[in-house]
C-alpha positions in Angstrom: -15.0 -6.0 0.5 -11.7 -4.2 0.7 -10.9 -1.6 3.4 -8.5 1.3 3.6 -5.3 0.1 5.1 -5.7 -3.5 4.0 -2.5 -5.4 3.2 -3.1 -7.3 0.0 -1.2 -9.6 -2.3 -1.4 -8.5 -5.9 0.3 -8.9 -9.3 1.9 -5.6 -10.3 3.0 -6.9 -13.6 6.4 -6.6 -15.3 8.4 -3.7 -13.8 10.2 -1.0 -15.8 13.3 0.5 -14.3 13.1 0.7 -10.5 9.3 0.1 -10.2 7.9 -2.5 -7.9 6.7 -5.4 -9.9 5.6 -9.0 -10.0 3.5 -10.5 -7.1 3.9 -8.1 -4.2 2.2 -7.1 -1.0 0.7 -3.6 -0.9 -1.4 -1.3 1.3 -4.7 -0.1 -0.1 -4.9 3.7 0.3 -8.1 4.4 -1.5 -10.7 6.2 0.7 -13.2 4.0 2.4 -16.1 5.9 1.0 -14.8 5.0 -2.5 -14.2 1.4 -1.6 -17.7 1.2 -0.3 -18.9 1.5 -4.0 -16.9 -1.6 -5.0 -14.6 0.3 -7.5 -12.9 -1.6 -10.4 -9.7 0.4 -9.7 -8.0 1.0 -6.4 -4.9 2.9 -5.2 -2.1 1.0 -3.5 1.3 1.5 -2.1 3.7 -1.4 -2.6 5.6 -2.9 0.3 9.2 -4.0 0.4 11.2 -6.0 3.0 14.3 -4.0 1.9 14.5 -1.2 4.6 16.4 1.7 3.2 15.2 4.5 5.5 14.0 6.7 2.6 11.8 9.7 3.7 9.3 8.6 1.0 8.8 5.3 2.8 6.9 4.3 6.0 8.3 1.4 8.0 5.8 -1.2 9.3 6.5 -3.9 11.8 4.7 -7.3 11.6 1.9 -7.7 14.1 -1.1 -10.0 14.5 -3.4 -7.6 12.6 -1.4 -6.6 9.5 -0.4 -10.1 8.3 3.2 -9.1 7.6 5.9 -11.8 8.1 8.8 -9.3 8.3 9.5 -5.6 8.8 8.5 -3.9 5.7 8.5 -0.4 4.1 5.5 1.1 2.4 7.0 2.6 -0.8 4.9 5.8 -1.1 7.0 6.9 -4.0 5.5 4.0 -5.9 1.8 4.7 -5.3 -0.3 3.5 -8.2 -3.8 2.7 -9.4 -4.5 -1.0 -10.1 -7.4 -3.0 -11.2 -9.1 -4.6 -8.2 -8.9 -7.9 -10.2 -5.1 -7.9 -9.6 -5.7 -8.4 -5.9 -5.3 -12.1 -4.9 -6.0 -11.9 -1.2 -6.0 -9.6 1.9 -3.5 -10.5 4.6 -4.7 -8.0 7.3 -4.8 -4.3 7.9 -2.1 -1.8 9.0 -4.5 0.1 11.2 -5.4 3.8 11.3 -2.1 5.1 12.7 0.1 3.5 10.0 -2.4 4.4 7.3 -2.4 8.1 8.5 1.5 8.0 8.3 1.3 6.6 4.7 -1.2 9.2 3.6 0.8 12.0 5.2 3.9 11.0 3.2 1.7 10.7 0.0 0.6 14.3 0.7 4.2 15.5 0.9 5.1 13.6 -2.3 2.1 14.9 -4.2 2.4 18.4 -2.7 -1.1 18.3 -1.2 -1.5 21.0 1.5 -2.1 19.5 5.0 
């Protein structure tokens, strides 16, 4: 079963414009209470190893728990819903602190009051 904060490999399909696409790592941001019901669609934030320092991105360092090979940025501006069937495997989990940072940036992007 997936957990919030899991780093997963998935196929995002053919990109349009500046979208993230193809096979890509991403962080699952769907609430755990939703994931507990085994949904067919989950919400993810793609990761990139191209660190640009955008305010819409959260930088993540590799550690033994998250399964990342290199420093990466969670591209919150690219949040999307994907079919759970697109997920190939889970690498690890970013942990509660990084997941909170990602969700905070998502709240700013989506204008959700804190």
